[in-house]
N, C-alpha and C positions, 0 to 999 in steps of 0.2 A: 663064548659069545656073551657080550655084555647085555644088560637090560636095555640100554640105549640102542644097541644094534638090533635087538628084537623089535623094539617099537618102530625103528626106522623101516625095518622090513615089513611089518604089519601095516603101518600107516603110509607106506610108500614115501617116506621122508627121504630127502636127499642128504648128502653129506653136510656137515655143519658149515663148512667153508663155501658151499655153493650158494650163489646169490639167489634171492627169491625175486622172480620176475612176475609182476602182476599183469594179467591179461586184461585188455580193455573190455568194458561192458559191450555186449552186442547192441547194435543200433536197431531199435524196434520202430516199425512204422506206426504212426498215429492212426487209430481206427477212424473210419469215415465219420462216425457220429460225434467225434471230438474235434473235427476240423470245422471250426465255426467262423473263420475269417471271412468267408464269402456269404455268410448267412445274415439275414435281416431280422432284428428283434421284433417279436409280435407281442403286443400287450393290449388286450381289449377288456372292457368292463361294461356290465349291464346292471341296471337296477329294476328292469321290468322285462317281461317277455317281448320279443320282437313280434311283429304282425304275423309273420309266417309260423310262429310257434317254435321254430328251430333256431339254434345258434350255430353259425358257420364257424368252424375252427380256424380256417385260413392259416394254418401253420403246417410245417412239415413234421410228420411223425418219425422221421429219420433222426431227429434231435430230441433231447429231453424237453418235456413240457409239464406244466402244472395247471390244474383247474381248481379254483377255490370257490366254494359256495357258502355264503353266510346266511344262516337261517336264525333270525332273532324274533321268533313269533311271540305275540302276547299269549298268555296262558290259555285263553279260550279258543285260539285259532287252530291249535293242533288237534287233529283227530288221530288217536292212537292206532286206528285201523288203516290209516293211509300209509301207503308205501311211498317213501321219498326215493325217487330213482332218477339217476342221471344216466341217460343212455347214449351211447355212441352208435350212430346208424350209418350204414352204407346203402344207399338206395332206399328201398322200402323195408328191408329186413333189419331188425335190431341185432347188432353184433354183441355188444357188451353192456349189460345193465349193472350199475353200481349204486350203492346208497344204503339206506336204513330200511330194513323190512318191518312189517307190522308188529312183530314181536319185540323189536328193539335191538336187533343185531345188525352189524355191518355185513354187507354181502357184495360179492362180485360174481355175477351169474349164479352158478350152482355152489360156489364156495361161500361159506358163512363163518363169521368169527364166533368164538365160544364165549366171549364176554358180553353179558347183557348190559345195555346202556340204560341207566335208570330214567324213568319217564320224567322225573322232576328236572333232570339235566336237559332233556329234550325240550321241556316247556320253557326253560329260561333262555334258550338260544344255544345253538351249536354252529360249528364251522366244519364242513367237509372239505378235505384237501386230497385230491387225486394227483399223484406224481407218477409219471411214466418216463423211464429211462431206457434207451436202447442198450442191448447187451452185445450186439454184434451177431452175425449170421442170421439177421432178420428177426430175432427174438427181442422181447422187452421185459423189464422188471417194473411191475405196477405196485404202488403202495397207496392204499386208501386209509386215511386216518380221520378220526372225529375228535374235535377239541371242544371244550366247554367255553363259556363266555370269558373265563379267566385265562384261557390259553393253555389249559392242562389237557394232555392227551387222554381221552377216555378209552379208546380202542384203536387198534391198527390191524389191517388186513393186507397181506402181501401175496403176490402171484407172479410166476414167471411162465405162465402157460400161453400167453398171447404173443402174436407177432406184432411188429411195429405197424404193419398195414391194417391190422384189426382195429386200430385206434383212429384210422382216418375216416372222415365223413362229417356228418352233422350231429349236433348234440341236442337232446330234448330233455325236458324236465317233466316229471309226473305231477309236481305241485306247482301251481302258477304263482304262489306268493313266496317271495324270497327277498332278502335285503340287497344282496350283491352277488354277482357271478363274475369272476375274473379269470382270464386265460392268459398265461405267459408262456412263451416259447420262441422258436426260431423258424424262419421260412427261408427257403433257398432263394438266393438272389437271381434275378433275371440275367441272362447273358447280355453283356454290354453295359451293365450298371457298375 
């Protein structure tokens, strides 16, 4: 027996003269959260708190969305003991609290980042960006990152423990002063549109 015959037997190779027929790739169905042809883009922006104190998301959490919060405080306006929190609420109970805690760490409910954000960076202005992407089967991937005024990422916190419905509801801020709050995402189209 030749070495070639042994390799053919081991690796289930066919004879040298047999043609190789490639099988077509299987057709995979596109997940529901990636089918956006019937979705309407949502883009909202605020520079001050609404009268009610809550921001209505008015987007579908079945699709990916991003919430951006610009905080460009003057140096005297920041109280280091103040918790900057962006909370998503359903009804009267707060579901998910995200932000910077009083010690200078990013947090998402009970999960906290291990990197301390220097107070001088917080005093010169930062931007919080929360991105939520559906994973399928009702779960989501959330990423909270904080960037300095130059656009460099200072810290990032990631979580896959929340469902897409956990992110539905109204949004509140613990601090009334901010420069800009922007929400980008998609909403499901009304039937007949």
